[in-house]
A tleap script that builds the chain and sets N, CA, C and O, in Angstrom:
source leaprc.protein.ff14SB
mol = sequence {
  NMET VAL LEU ALA CYS SER LEU LEU ALA PHE
  ALA CYS ASP VAL ILE ALA ASP ALA MET ASN
  SER PHE ALA TYR ALA ILE ILE ASP LEU ASP
  ARG ARG ILE PRO ALA VAL THR ASP THR ALA
  GLU GLY LEU ALA GLN ILE PRO ALA GLU GLU
  PRO PRO PRO GLY LEU HIE ASP LEU THR PRO
  THR GLU ARG GLU VAL TRP ARG ARG ILE ALA
  HIE PRO LYS ASP GLU LYS TYR LYS ILE ILE
  TYR ASP SER MET GLY MET SER LYS ARG ASN
  PHE ASP LYS HIE VAL ASN SER LEU TYR ARG
  LYS LEU ASP LEU HIE GLY ARG PRO GLY ALA
  VAL ARG SER TRP GLY LYS PHE GLY CVAL
}
set mol.1.N position { 101.116 80.371 145.359 }
set mol.1.CA position { 102.308 81.149 145.141 }
set mol.1.C position { 103.106 80.615 143.934 }
set mol.1.O position { 103.617 81.383 143.119 }
set mol.2.N position { 103.192 79.318 143.849 }
set mol.2.CA position { 103.916 78.701 142.736 }
set mol.2.C position { 103.217 79.024 141.425 }
set mol.2.O position { 103.862 79.300 140.413 }
set mol.3.N position { 101.884 78.986 141.455 }
set mol.3.CA position { 101.111 79.293 140.254 }
set mol.3.C position { 101.328 80.738 139.828 }
set mol.3.O position { 101.461 81.014 138.636 }
set mol.4.N position { 101.365 81.652 140.767 }
set mol.4.CA position { 101.585 83.067 140.469 }
set mol.4.C position { 102.972 83.270 139.872 }
set mol.4.O position { 103.132 84.044 138.928 }
set mol.5.N position { 103.971 82.586 140.411 }
set mol.5.CA position { 105.342 82.707 139.872 }
set mol.5.C position { 105.417 82.141 138.463 }
set mol.5.O position { 106.101 82.688 137.598 }
set mol.6.N position { 104.700 81.028 138.236 }
set mol.6.CA position { 104.694 80.419 136.902 }
set mol.6.C position { 104.037 81.348 135.889 }
set mol.6.O position { 104.528 81.515 134.773 }
set mol.7.N position { 102.906 81.958 136.298 }
set mol.7.CA position { 102.227 82.892 135.405 }
set mol.7.C position { 103.089 84.113 135.128 }
set mol.7.O position { 103.128 84.609 134.002 }
set mol.8.N position { 103.777 84.596 136.153 }
set mol.8.CA position { 104.655 85.755 135.975 }
set mol.8.C position { 105.812 85.411 135.038 }
set mol.8.O position { 106.170 86.225 134.187 }
set mol.9.N position { 106.392 84.244 135.174 }
set mol.9.CA position { 107.485 83.819 134.300 }
set mol.9.C position { 106.989 83.671 132.861 }
set mol.9.O position { 107.671 84.054 131.910 }
set mol.10.N position { 105.786 83.106 132.723 }
set mol.10.CA position { 105.201 82.958 131.384 }
set mol.10.C position { 104.971 84.332 130.743 }
set mol.10.O position { 105.277 84.536 129.568 }
set mol.11.N position { 104.433 85.258 131.518 }
set mol.11.CA position { 104.185 86.609 131.012 }
set mol.11.C position { 105.491 87.282 130.600 }
set mol.11.O position { 105.549 87.960 129.574 }
set mol.12.N position { 106.527 87.095 131.394 }
set mol.12.CA position { 107.835 87.681 131.051 }
set mol.12.C position { 108.369 87.092 129.751 }
set mol.12.O position { 108.930 87.809 128.922 }
set mol.13.N position { 108.193 85.773 129.573 }
set mol.13.CA position { 108.638 85.133 128.329 }
set mol.13.C position { 107.872 85.680 127.122 }
set mol.13.O position { 108.461 85.933 126.071 }
set mol.14.N position { 106.566 85.861 127.275 }
set mol.14.CA position { 105.750 86.386 126.187 }
set mol.14.C position { 106.191 87.803 125.835 }
set mol.14.O position { 106.315 88.146 124.659 }
set mol.15.N position { 106.427 88.624 126.855 }
set mol.15.CA position { 106.869 90.001 126.619 }
set mol.15.C position { 108.235 90.016 125.952 }
set mol.15.O position { 108.461 90.806 125.036 }
set mol.16.N position { 109.144 89.164 126.391 }
set mol.16.CA position { 110.484 89.104 125.794 }
set mol.16.C position { 110.399 88.688 124.331 }
set mol.16.O position { 111.082 89.254 123.477 }
set mol.17.N position { 109.553 87.689 124.043 }
set mol.17.CA position { 109.387 87.248 122.656 }
set mol.17.C position { 108.823 88.379 121.790 }
set mol.17.O position { 109.263 88.583 120.658 }
set mol.18.N position { 107.853 89.105 122.329 }
set mol.18.CA position { 107.259 90.210 121.578 }
set mol.18.C position { 108.289 91.298 121.311 }
set mol.18.O position { 108.328 91.869 120.221 }
set mol.19.N position { 109.124 91.586 122.309 }
set mol.19.CA position { 110.156 92.621 122.122 }
set mol.19.C position { 111.180 92.180 121.086 }
set mol.19.O position { 111.625 92.996 120.279 }
set mol.20.N position { 111.562 90.903 121.092 }
set mol.20.CA position { 112.499 90.399 120.085 }
set mol.20.C position { 111.887 90.484 118.689 }
set mol.20.O position { 112.552 90.885 117.734 }
set mol.21.N position { 110.606 90.098 118.579 }
set mol.21.CA position { 109.931 90.171 117.281 }
set mol.21.C position { 109.884 91.602 116.780 }
set mol.21.O position { 110.103 91.863 115.597 }
set mol.22.N position { 109.597 92.530 117.684 }
set mol.22.CA position { 109.545 93.942 117.325 }
set mol.22.C position { 110.914 94.428 116.865 }
set mol.22.O position { 111.016 95.168 115.887 }
set mol.23.N position { 111.969 94.013 117.568 }
set mol.23.CA position { 113.324 94.425 117.192 }
set mol.23.C position { 113.676 93.888 115.809 }
set mol.23.O position { 114.255 94.603 114.992 }
set mol.24.N position { 113.322 92.618 115.544 }
set mol.24.CA position { 113.601 92.065 114.216 }
set mol.24.C position { 112.788 92.772 113.128 }
set mol.24.O position { 113.267 92.951 112.008 }
set mol.25.N position { 111.573 93.165 113.456 }
set mol.25.CA position { 110.750 93.882 112.492 }
set mol.25.C position { 111.376 95.220 112.149 }
set mol.25.O position { 111.362 95.626 110.987 }
set mol.26.N position { 111.924 95.914 113.136 }
set mol.26.CA position { 112.576 97.202 112.883 }
set mol.26.C position { 113.811 97.007 112.026 }
set mol.26.O position { 114.051 97.783 111.101 }
set mol.27.N position { 114.599 95.981 112.318 }
set mol.27.CA position { 115.804 95.710 111.523 }
set mol.27.C position { 115.406 95.391 110.084 }
set mol.27.O position { 116.028 95.879 109.140 }
set mol.28.N position { 114.359 94.563 109.919 }
set mol.28.CA position { 113.885 94.209 108.587 }
set mol.28.C position { 113.371 95.440 107.843 }
set mol.28.O position { 113.605 95.596 106.645 }
set mol.29.N position { 112.670 96.310 108.565 }
set mol.29.CA position { 112.154 97.534 107.956 }
set mol.29.C position { 113.301 98.426 107.491 }
set mol.29.O position { 113.223 99.022 106.416 }
set mol.30.N position { 114.364 98.522 108.289 }
set mol.30.CA position { 115.527 99.315 107.885 }
set mol.30.C position { 116.142 98.780 106.596 }
set mol.30.O position { 116.655 99.551 105.785 }
set mol.31.N position { 116.093 97.479 106.406 }
set mol.31.CA position { 116.623 96.896 105.178 }
set mol.31.C position { 115.708 97.185 103.995 }
set mol.31.O position { 116.181 97.322 102.867 }
set mol.32.N position { 114.412 97.277 104.239 }
set mol.32.CA position { 113.456 97.445 103.152 }
set mol.32.C position { 113.312 98.894 102.709 }
set mol.32.O position { 112.999 99.141 101.544 }
set mol.33.N position { 113.525 99.838 103.575 }
set mol.33.CA position { 113.309 101.250 103.235 }
set mol.33.C position { 114.140 101.683 102.030 }
set mol.33.O position { 113.593 102.353 101.154 }
set mol.34.N position { 115.430 101.343 101.928 }
set mol.34.CA position { 116.166 101.748 100.715 }
set mol.34.C position { 115.564 101.162 99.435 }
set mol.34.O position { 115.557 101.820 98.395 }
set mol.35.N position { 115.065 99.936 99.510 }
set mol.35.CA position { 114.458 99.326 98.323 }
set mol.35.C position { 113.201 100.082 97.914 }
set mol.35.O position { 112.966 100.300 96.726 }
set mol.36.N position { 112.400 100.480 98.884 }
set mol.36.CA position { 111.184 101.237 98.588 }
set mol.36.C position { 111.551 102.594 98.002 }
set mol.36.O position { 110.925 103.044 97.043 }
set mol.37.N position { 112.552 103.243 98.566 }
set mol.37.CA position { 112.991 104.544 98.073 }
set mol.37.C position { 113.504 104.418 96.643 }
set mol.37.O position { 113.186 105.245 95.788 }
set mol.38.N position { 114.302 103.377 96.386 }
set mol.38.CA position { 114.822 103.168 95.032 }
set mol.38.C position { 113.685 102.932 94.039 }
set mol.38.O position { 113.716 103.446 92.921 }
set mol.39.N position { 112.688 102.157 94.448 }
set mol.39.CA position { 111.556 101.887 93.577 }
set mol.39.C position { 110.786 103.172 93.285 }
set mol.39.O position { 110.411 103.424 92.140 }
set mol.40.N position { 110.551 103.980 94.306 }
set mol.40.CA position { 109.814 105.238 94.119 }
set mol.40.C position { 110.583 106.177 93.192 }
set mol.40.O position { 109.988 106.830 92.334 }
set mol.41.N position { 111.894 106.244 93.360 }
set mol.41.CA position { 112.688 107.103 92.476 }
set mol.41.C position { 112.652 106.590 91.047 }
set mol.41.O position { 112.610 107.374 90.099 }
set mol.42.N position { 112.668 105.271 90.895 }
set mol.42.CA position { 112.593 104.683 89.558 }
set mol.42.C position { 111.265 104.990 88.893 }
set mol.42.O position { 111.215 105.292 87.700 }
set mol.43.N position { 110.176 104.911 89.674 }
set mol.43.CA position { 108.869 105.218 89.112 }
set mol.43.C position { 108.756 106.680 88.724 }
set mol.43.O position { 108.098 107.016 87.738 }
set mol.44.N position { 109.393 107.552 89.493 }
set mol.44.CA position { 109.337 108.981 89.191 }
set mol.44.C position { 110.053 109.294 87.874 }
set mol.44.O position { 109.775 110.310 87.238 }
set mol.45.N position { 110.967 108.424 87.472 }
set mol.45.CA position { 111.728 108.675 86.250 }
set mol.45.C position { 111.034 108.139 84.997 }
set mol.45.O position { 111.487 108.390 83.880 }
set mol.46.N position { 109.929 107.397 85.183 }
set mol.46.CA position { 109.193 106.899 84.018 }
set mol.46.C position { 108.510 108.092 83.358 }
set mol.46.O position { 107.773 108.817 84.026 }
set mol.47.N position { 108.733 108.309 82.083 }
set mol.47.CA position { 108.122 109.477 81.433 }
set mol.47.C position { 106.605 109.357 81.389 }
set mol.47.O position { 106.063 108.265 81.219 }
set mol.48.N position { 105.937 110.471 81.542 }
set mol.48.CA position { 104.485 110.492 81.476 }
set mol.48.C position { 104.051 110.181 80.049 }
set mol.48.O position { 104.740 110.508 79.083 }
set mol.49.N position { 102.904 109.548 79.943 }
set mol.49.CA position { 102.385 109.208 78.616 }
set mol.49.C position { 102.007 110.489 77.878 }
set mol.49.O position { 101.362 111.381 78.430 }
set mol.50.N position { 102.416 110.553 76.647 }
set mol.50.CA position { 102.121 111.726 75.826 }
set mol.50.C position { 100.650 111.723 75.424 }
set mol.50.O position { 100.107 110.672 75.084 }
set mol.51.N position { 100.005 112.875 75.457 }
set mol.51.CA position { 98.619 112.928 74.986 }
set mol.51.C position { 98.566 112.674 73.486 }
set mol.51.O position { 99.524 112.960 72.768 }
set mol.52.N position { 97.449 112.140 73.016 }
set mol.52.CA position { 97.332 111.891 71.579 }
set mol.52.C position { 97.420 113.202 70.804 }
set mol.52.O position { 96.956 114.236 71.283 }
set mol.53.N position { 98.012 113.169 69.611 }
set mol.53.CA position { 98.193 114.401 68.836 }
set mol.53.C position { 96.882 115.120 68.521 }
set mol.53.O position { 96.867 116.347 68.417 }
set mol.54.N position { 95.799 114.392 68.370 }
set mol.54.CA position { 94.529 115.016 68.012 }
set mol.54.C position { 93.800 115.678 69.170 }
set mol.54.O position { 92.728 116.251 68.978 }
set mol.55.N position { 94.363 115.607 70.362 }
set mol.55.CA position { 93.688 116.166 71.541 }
set mol.55.C position { 93.385 117.646 71.374 }
set mol.55.O position { 92.314 118.112 71.760 }
set mol.56.N position { 94.319 118.378 70.804 }
set mol.56.CA position { 94.138 119.820 70.663 }
set mol.56.C position { 93.244 120.191 69.474 }
set mol.56.O position { 92.861 121.349 69.309 }
set mol.57.N position { 92.921 119.194 68.655 }
set mol.57.CA position { 92.059 119.448 67.498 }
set mol.57.C position { 90.578 119.230 67.800 }
set mol.57.O position { 89.728 119.452 66.938 }
set mol.58.N position { 90.267 118.792 69.030 }
set mol.58.CA position { 88.870 118.527 69.362 }
set mol.58.C position { 88.076 119.825 69.448 }
set mol.58.O position { 88.551 120.836 69.964 }
set mol.59.N position { 86.863 119.766 68.933 }
set mol.59.CA position { 85.962 120.920 69.044 }
set mol.59.C position { 85.354 120.907 70.451 }
set mol.59.O position { 85.393 119.879 71.126 }
set mol.60.N position { 84.798 122.023 70.896 }
set mol.60.CA position { 84.138 122.039 72.211 }
set mol.60.C position { 83.027 120.985 72.321 }
set mol.60.O position { 82.848 120.385 73.381 }
set mol.61.N position { 82.291 120.760 71.242 }
set mol.61.CA position { 81.226 119.754 71.278 }
set mol.61.C position { 81.814 118.359 71.418 }
set mol.61.O position { 81.280 117.536 72.162 }
set mol.62.N position { 82.917 118.077 70.705 }
set mol.62.CA position { 83.567 116.765 70.828 }
set mol.62.C position { 84.091 116.558 72.247 }
set mol.62.O position { 84.003 115.455 72.786 }
set mol.63.N position { 84.631 117.603 72.848 }
set mol.63.CA position { 85.095 117.493 74.239 }
set mol.63.C position { 83.932 117.185 75.184 }
set mol.63.O position { 84.069 116.379 76.105 }
set mol.64.N position { 82.799 117.828 74.951 }
set mol.64.CA position { 81.625 117.577 75.790 }
set mol.64.C position { 81.106 116.158 75.591 }
set mol.64.O position { 80.733 115.489 76.554 }
set mol.65.N position { 81.082 115.698 74.336 }
set mol.65.CA position { 80.668 114.319 74.060 }
set mol.65.C position { 81.630 113.359 74.752 }
set mol.65.O position { 81.192 112.385 75.363 }
set mol.66.N position { 82.921 113.618 74.666 }
set mol.66.CA position { 83.941 112.766 75.300 }
set mol.66.C position { 83.710 112.712 76.804 }
set mol.66.O position { 83.736 111.637 77.403 }
set mol.67.N position { 83.485 113.875 77.413 }
set mol.67.CA position { 83.249 113.923 78.860 }
set mol.67.C position { 82.019 113.106 79.236 }
set mol.67.O position { 82.026 112.358 80.214 }
set mol.68.N position { 80.970 113.261 78.446 }
set mol.68.CA position { 79.718 112.576 78.761 }
set mol.68.C position { 79.829 111.056 78.590 }
set mol.68.O position { 79.311 110.304 79.416 }
set mol.69.N position { 80.503 110.598 77.524 }
set mol.69.CA position { 80.576 109.144 77.324 }
set mol.69.C position { 81.580 108.500 78.278 }
set mol.69.O position { 81.549 107.287 78.489 }
set mol.70.N position { 82.460 109.301 78.849 }
set mol.70.CA position { 83.456 108.753 79.772 }
set mol.70.C position { 82.933 108.624 81.197 }
set mol.70.O position { 83.571 107.971 82.022 }
set mol.71.N position { 81.800 109.222 81.503 }
set mol.71.CA position { 81.265 109.163 82.858 }
set mol.71.C position { 80.111 108.153 82.924 }
set mol.71.O position { 79.191 108.193 82.107 }
set mol.72.N position { 80.176 107.260 83.899 }
set mol.72.CA position { 79.228 106.152 83.924 }
set mol.72.C position { 77.785 106.522 84.255 }
set mol.72.O position { 76.899 105.684 84.084 }
set mol.73.N position { 77.511 107.738 84.721 }
set mol.73.CA position { 76.116 108.045 85.063 }
set mol.73.C position { 75.231 108.080 83.810 }
set mol.73.O position { 74.036 107.795 83.886 }
set mol.74.N position { 75.812 108.425 82.672 }
set mol.74.CA position { 75.070 108.417 81.402 }
set mol.74.C position { 75.446 107.151 80.642 }
set mol.74.O position { 76.333 107.175 79.789 }
set mol.75.N position { 74.770 106.046 80.951 }
set mol.75.CA position { 75.202 104.781 80.382 }
set mol.75.C position { 74.810 104.605 78.927 }
set mol.75.O position { 75.543 103.975 78.165 }
set mol.76.N position { 73.701 105.132 78.539 }
set mol.76.CA position { 73.230 104.917 77.174 }
set mol.76.C position { 73.453 106.176 76.342 }
set mol.76.O position { 73.225 107.296 76.800 }
set mol.77.N position { 73.903 105.962 75.114 }
set mol.77.CA position { 74.137 107.096 74.222 }
set mol.77.C position { 72.862 107.905 74.011 }
set mol.77.O position { 72.920 109.129 73.897 }
set mol.78.N position { 71.712 107.236 73.958 }
set mol.78.CA position { 70.446 107.945 73.735 }
set mol.78.C position { 70.212 108.993 74.826 }
set mol.78.O position { 69.765 110.103 74.537 }
set mol.79.N position { 70.509 108.644 76.060 }
set mol.79.CA position { 70.357 109.598 77.168 }
set mol.79.C position { 71.275 110.797 76.942 }
set mol.79.O position { 70.893 111.942 77.180 }
set mol.80.N position { 72.489 110.513 76.478 }
set mol.80.CA position { 73.463 111.589 76.277 }
set mol.80.C position { 73.016 112.516 75.156 }
set mol.80.O position { 72.948 113.730 75.347 }
set mol.81.N position { 72.710 111.954 73.984 }
set mol.81.CA position { 72.384 112.857 72.868 }
set mol.81.C position { 71.048 113.548 73.061 }
set mol.81.O position { 70.856 114.662 72.574 }
set mol.82.N position { 70.120 112.910 73.763 }
set mol.82.CA position { 68.862 113.606 74.075 }
set mol.82.C position { 69.116 114.784 75.010 }
set mol.82.O position { 68.564 115.867 74.817 }
set mol.83.N position { 69.955 114.568 76.025 }
set mol.83.CA position { 70.218 115.651 76.978 }
set mol.83.C position { 71.039 116.774 76.355 }
set mol.83.O position { 71.002 117.909 76.832 }
set mol.84.N position { 71.781 116.465 75.288 }
set mol.84.CA position { 72.553 117.496 74.593 }
set mol.84.C position { 71.743 118.150 73.468 }
set mol.84.O position { 72.225 119.075 72.814 }
set mol.85.N position { 70.522 117.673 73.243 }
set mol.85.CA position { 69.679 118.241 72.202 }
set mol.85.C position { 70.170 117.914 70.795 }
set mol.85.O position { 70.007 118.720 69.879 }
set mol.86.N position { 70.768 116.737 70.618 }
set mol.86.CA position { 71.305 116.332 69.311 }
set mol.86.C position { 70.500 115.179 68.748 }
set mol.86.O position { 69.828 114.443 69.470 }
set mol.87.N position { 70.589 115.048 67.445 }
set mol.87.CA position { 70.029 113.849 66.814 }
set mol.87.C position { 71.055 112.720 66.981 }
set mol.87.O position { 72.235 112.964 67.235 }
set mol.88.N position { 70.580 111.496 66.832 }
set mol.88.CA position { 71.492 110.349 66.930 }
set mol.88.C position { 72.572 110.439 65.868 }
set mol.88.O position { 73.741 110.161 66.136 }
set mol.89.N position { 72.182 110.825 64.669 }
set mol.89.CA position { 73.137 110.913 63.560 }
set mol.89.C position { 74.232 111.940 63.846 }
set mol.89.O position { 75.412 111.674 63.619 }
set mol.90.N position { 73.837 113.114 64.345 }
set mol.90.CA position { 74.801 114.162 64.658 }
set mol.90.C position { 75.725 113.708 65.800 }
set mol.90.O position { 76.936 113.928 65.756 }
set mol.91.N position { 75.139 113.080 66.810 }
set mol.91.CA position { 75.929 112.571 67.936 }
set mol.91.C position { 76.943 111.537 67.450 }
set mol.91.O position { 78.113 111.579 67.831 }
set mol.92.N position { 76.489 110.609 66.607 }
set mol.92.CA position { 77.392 109.581 66.070 }
set mol.92.C position { 78.542 110.203 65.283 }
set mol.92.O position { 79.668 109.709 65.338 }
set mol.93.N position { 78.273 111.270 64.561 }
set mol.93.CA position { 79.348 111.952 63.820 }
set mol.93.C position { 80.392 112.515 64.789 }
set mol.93.O position { 81.594 112.408 64.548 }
set mol.94.N position { 79.923 113.112 65.882 }
set mol.94.CA position { 80.866 113.649 66.878 }
set mol.94.C position { 81.664 112.526 67.548 }
set mol.94.O position { 82.868 112.663 67.765 }
set mol.95.N position { 81.002 111.435 67.871 }
set mol.95.CA position { 81.689 110.299 68.499 }
set mol.95.C position { 82.741 109.734 67.554 }
set mol.95.O position { 83.876 109.492 67.964 }
set mol.96.N position { 82.376 109.521 66.295 }
set mol.96.CA position { 83.331 108.967 65.326 }
set mol.96.C position { 84.507 109.908 65.108 }
set mol.96.O position { 85.647 109.460 64.984 }
set mol.97.N position { 84.240 111.196 65.060 }
set mol.97.CA position { 85.320 112.172 64.896 }
set mol.97.C position { 86.242 112.153 66.110 }
set mol.97.O position { 87.464 112.208 65.973 }
set mol.98.N position { 85.649 112.075 67.293 }
set mol.98.CA position { 86.426 111.993 68.538 }
set mol.98.C position { 87.318 110.757 68.534 }
set mol.98.O position { 88.511 110.845 68.823 }
set mol.99.N position { 86.739 109.611 68.208 }
set mol.99.CA position { 87.503 108.362 68.182 }
set mol.99.C position { 88.638 108.430 67.161 }
set mol.99.O position { 89.743 107.955 67.423 }
set mol.100.N position { 88.365 109.016 66.007 }
set mol.100.CA position { 89.389 109.123 64.962 }
set mol.100.C position { 90.525 110.034 65.414 }
set mol.100.O position { 91.696 109.680 65.275 }
set mol.101.N position { 90.191 111.204 65.954 }
set mol.101.CA position { 91.214 112.172 66.357 }
set mol.101.C position { 92.083 111.655 67.500 }
set mol.101.O position { 93.278 111.948 67.556 }
set mol.102.N position { 91.482 110.881 68.415 }
set mol.102.CA position { 92.241 110.385 69.569 }
set mol.102.C position { 92.723 108.958 69.385 }
set mol.102.O position { 93.313 108.373 70.294 }
set mol.103.N position { 92.470 108.393 68.199 }
set mol.103.CA position { 92.860 107.019 67.886 }
set mol.103.C position { 92.285 106.045 68.918 }
set mol.103.O position { 93.003 105.217 69.480 }
set mol.104.N position { 90.982 106.162 69.152 }
set mol.104.CA position { 90.280 105.291 70.083 }
set mol.104.C position { 89.487 104.250 69.307 }
set mol.104.O position { 89.167 104.429 68.132 }
set mol.105.N position { 89.180 103.158 69.998 }
set mol.105.CA position { 88.462 102.074 69.323 }
set mol.105.C position { 87.223 101.659 70.093 }
set mol.105.O position { 86.837 100.490 70.060 }
set mol.106.N position { 86.600 102.587 70.779 }
set mol.106.CA position { 85.371 102.283 71.496 }
set mol.106.C position { 85.269 103.061 72.792 }
set mol.106.O position { 86.171 103.806 73.173 }
set mol.107.N position { 84.148 102.866 73.453 }
set mol.107.CA position { 83.878 103.610 74.677 }
set mol.107.C position { 84.872 103.298 75.809 }
set mol.107.O position { 85.267 104.221 76.521 }
set mol.108.N position { 85.293 102.037 76.005 }
set mol.108.CA position { 86.281 101.797 77.066 }
set mol.108.C position { 87.564 102.613 76.864 }
set mol.108.O position { 88.149 103.107 77.828 }
set mol.109.N position { 87.990 102.749 75.619 }
set mol.109.CA position { 89.162 103.579 75.338 }
set mol.109.C position { 88.905 105.043 75.652 }
set mol.109.O position { 89.796 105.749 76.125 }
set mol.110.N position { 87.682 105.499 75.387 }
set mol.110.CA position { 87.325 106.889 75.696 }
set mol.110.C position { 87.338 107.122 77.196 }
set mol.110.O position { 87.766 108.180 77.656 }
set mol.111.N position { 86.873 106.141 77.965 }
set mol.111.CA position { 86.874 106.272 79.429 }
set mol.111.C position { 88.303 106.330 79.946 }
set mol.111.O position { 88.632 107.188 80.765 }
set mol.112.N position { 89.159 105.417 79.471 }
set mol.112.CA position { 90.567 105.422 79.914 }
set mol.112.C position { 91.286 106.707 79.529 }
set mol.112.O position { 92.017 107.284 80.334 }
set mol.113.N position { 91.076 107.151 78.302 }
set mol.113.CA position { 91.787 108.351 77.851 }
set mol.113.C position { 91.272 109.593 78.567 }
set mol.113.O position { 92.041 110.525 78.803 }
set mol.114.N position { 89.974 109.629 78.920 }
set mol.114.CA position { 89.446 110.767 79.688 }
set mol.114.C position { 90.138 110.808 81.041 }
set mol.114.O position { 90.494 111.880 81.528 }
set mol.115.N position { 90.331 109.624 81.658 }
set mol.115.CA position { 91.016 109.576 82.951 }
set mol.115.C position { 92.439 110.086 82.883 }
set mol.115.O position { 92.946 110.649 83.852 }
set mol.116.N position { 93.094 109.892 81.736 }
set mol.116.CA position { 94.483 110.335 81.575 }
set mol.116.C position { 94.600 111.767 81.098 }
set mol.116.O position { 95.415 112.536 81.610 }
set mol.117.N position { 93.772 112.131 80.101 }
set mol.117.CA position { 93.981 113.391 79.410 }
set mol.117.C position { 92.784 114.326 79.425 }
set mol.117.O position { 92.867 115.426 78.879 }
set mol.118.N position { 91.691 113.931 80.024 }
set mol.118.CA position { 90.476 114.759 80.004 }
set mol.118.C position { 90.737 116.147 80.562 }
set mol.118.O position { 91.486 116.321 81.523 }
set mol.119.N position { 90.120 117.105 79.955 }
set mol.119.CA position { 90.373 118.490 80.354 }
set mol.119.C position { 89.139 119.062 81.011 }
set mol.119.O position { 89.141 120.223 81.422 }
savepdb mol mol.pdb
quit
């Protein structure tokens, strides 16, 4: 009987501690919610990045080249230009024109810019 009472008292203490912890968590959460809301509102006010000026000057072929080099399934340029029916020289001209118009400095930049501005 004494053991049962001790276990019951221990269980009550554990439950009381858990309820106190839960109450403090709710109070802490109430304090944090305004900060989260303020942060979200602040982020919403950050202006979106402007697309590069040359974006609208891209030809349909340059857009297709951009799409293809920005997607990881076509890892090698040879696979891309072969599948597009282009010579390496012609493909390189389109890539260089794309990079110049969008002010890019390599394939990683093309991947990032496709994620932001790809059409």
